[in-house]
N, C-alpha and C positions, 0 to 999 in steps of 0.2 A: 221454562224452556225458551230458547232463543229462536227467533224466526230467521229463516235464510235471507241473505241479502237479495235485494231486487236484482233482476238480471242485468240491467245496465251497470250497477255497481260491481257485480261479479266480473263483468267483462273488463272494467277499468282495473280491478284488482289483479286479474290475470295478466293484463297488458303491462302493468307496473312490475309485476314479478318477472315477466318475460324480459322486459328491458333491463332490469337489474341483473338477471342471469346472464344476459348478453354482454353487458358492460364488464361483469366480473370475468367472464370467459375471455373477452377481447383484451382486457388489461391485466389479466392475472399475473403475467410475468413481471410487469412493473409493480403491481401491488405487493407481490411476495418479496421482491427485492427491496422495495421501500420499507416494508415491515422489518426485514432483516437489518437494514441500516438503522432504523429507529431503535430496534432492540439493542443493537451493538452500542449505539450512542448512549443509551440509558444504562445498560448493564455492565459495560466494559470495566468501569471502576470497581465493581464489586466481584469480578471474576478473577481467579488466579491467573496471572500472566507474567511472562518474563520481561517485566518492564524495569529498567534500571532505576533504583531508588537510593536514598541516603544510606540505607542499611546494607548495601551490597559491597562495601569495602572499596569503593572507587568514587571519587568526588566528581560530580557532573561539571563542576567549574573547570575541570581540566580540559574540557572540550568547549571552546568558545568561538563565536563568530567575531572576527576582527572588525574594528571600525572601518567604515567605507574608505577604500583606497581609490585614488583617481584612476589607476591603470591596472595594477597587478594584484588586486586583493586575493583572487583565487590562488595565484601562484605563490604569493607570500605565505598564505595559510598552508598550502600543500608542502612547501619547503620546510615549514616548521615541523610538520609531521615526519618528513623524510629524515631530518636531522636527528631525530630521536630514535630512528629505527634503521640502523645501517644494514646494508647487504653484506653477506648473502643470507643472513637470517630472515630479512624482510624483503619483499619484492613489491614495488609500487607499480600499478598499472593504470593508465589513463585511457578511458573509453570515449572515442569520438563516434559520430553518427555512423560512418561507414563500417567501423569495427563492430559496433553494436548490432547493426543490421545483419552483417555476416554471421555473427554469433547466434542470433535468433534463427536465421535460415539454416544453420548447421545443426543446432541442438534442439530447436523447438519449431520444426517446419509446420506443424499443425496450427501454431499461433502466429505465423508470420503475417498472414493477411490481417488478422486483428491488430497486431502490433503496428504494422505500417498504416493501417486505416484510422488510427487515432487522429482526431482533429487538431490536437495541439502537441507540440514537441514535449511539453512538460509531462504529458501522459506517458510517452515512450521513455522519458527519463526516469519516471517513477517505476515503471514496470521492469525496465532492463536490470535494475539493481536487484530485484527479487530473482530474476532468471539467472543472473550471474552467481549470486550467492548460493542458490539452490544447486547449481551445477558444480561450482568450484569451492564454495565455502570461503571464509576469510572475513575481512572487515571492510565495510563500505563507509566512506566519508564524502560528504559534499565538498567541492573544491574550496569553499569559503570557511570550512571548519579548521580551526587552529588547534594544534596539540600542545598542551603545556606539560604533559607527562607521558611516559611510554604507555603503549596499549597492550603490553604483554598479558595483563589480567584477562583480556578478552579472548585469548587463544585457548582458554580452558573452558569456555562456555559453549553450550549447544546453540543457543539463540538468545539474543538480548537486544534491547533498543531503549533509548530514553523515552519517557512518556510524551505523548502528544497533547496539545491543548485545543479544545477543552477535553478531548478524550482520545483513546486510541494510541497509536505508536508514532514516533517521529522517525521517519525514514531518512533523515539527513545523516544519521549514524546508525549502523546496524552491524552486528557480528553474528555469524552463524556457521555451523558445520555443514558440509555438503549433504543434500538430501533431507534437510530438516522438515518434519511434517507440517509445521506452520507455514513455511514457504510453499510446500506442495499444495496445501489447501488454498492458499492465496492464488497461486498460478492456476489451479484447476477451476477457479471461479472467475477468471479474467473475462472469458467470453460471455458468461452469464450476466456479469455486471457491466458489460459494454453497451450502455444505453445512452441516448441523447437526453441528458437532464437539463433542467432550466438553468442551473449554474454553468459557469464556464467549462468545468469538467468535473467528473466524479469517477474515481477508479477504485473506490472502496478501501484505500489504504488508510 
């Protein structure tokens, strides 16, 4: 038989359990999100996902970042894509800050405060591309992505992105149909993942 703990030790034990429960309760939001990010980081490679690979019939080398240009790198890259995709079959749209803010205000009013409240412009830049693709569909490219081949292949896919390193997706290039469930899931979790992390920023993409 085991003898009961002395009263002072019992009190310390209860105090520790109470403190642990209080910490878990206080930081549960961050703990749960941290666990989700860790799980995603470890498991993403082993889960089925629409990540563009060598077997998909389109060479990733056809999308390249051009060498640093002293003035017009983004415009040179953008023009290379426009030259391969003539109108009216293709329409190119450039989104500046004012237009992006107005788009969020019109189509995602519940997210406007979160969107405008991000501490860094890169966070809004990352999020707006999900919002636009979910609403409008199409193909998103960073301004410094240069096209070496037409992108017609991507008009037939529901959702696709190159792989990110070391894990996840690379949102410098994405193609999606309007209303895709992956984008819906990402958008639905924007406010939940809007936390002040130790790193410069973390938006879960």
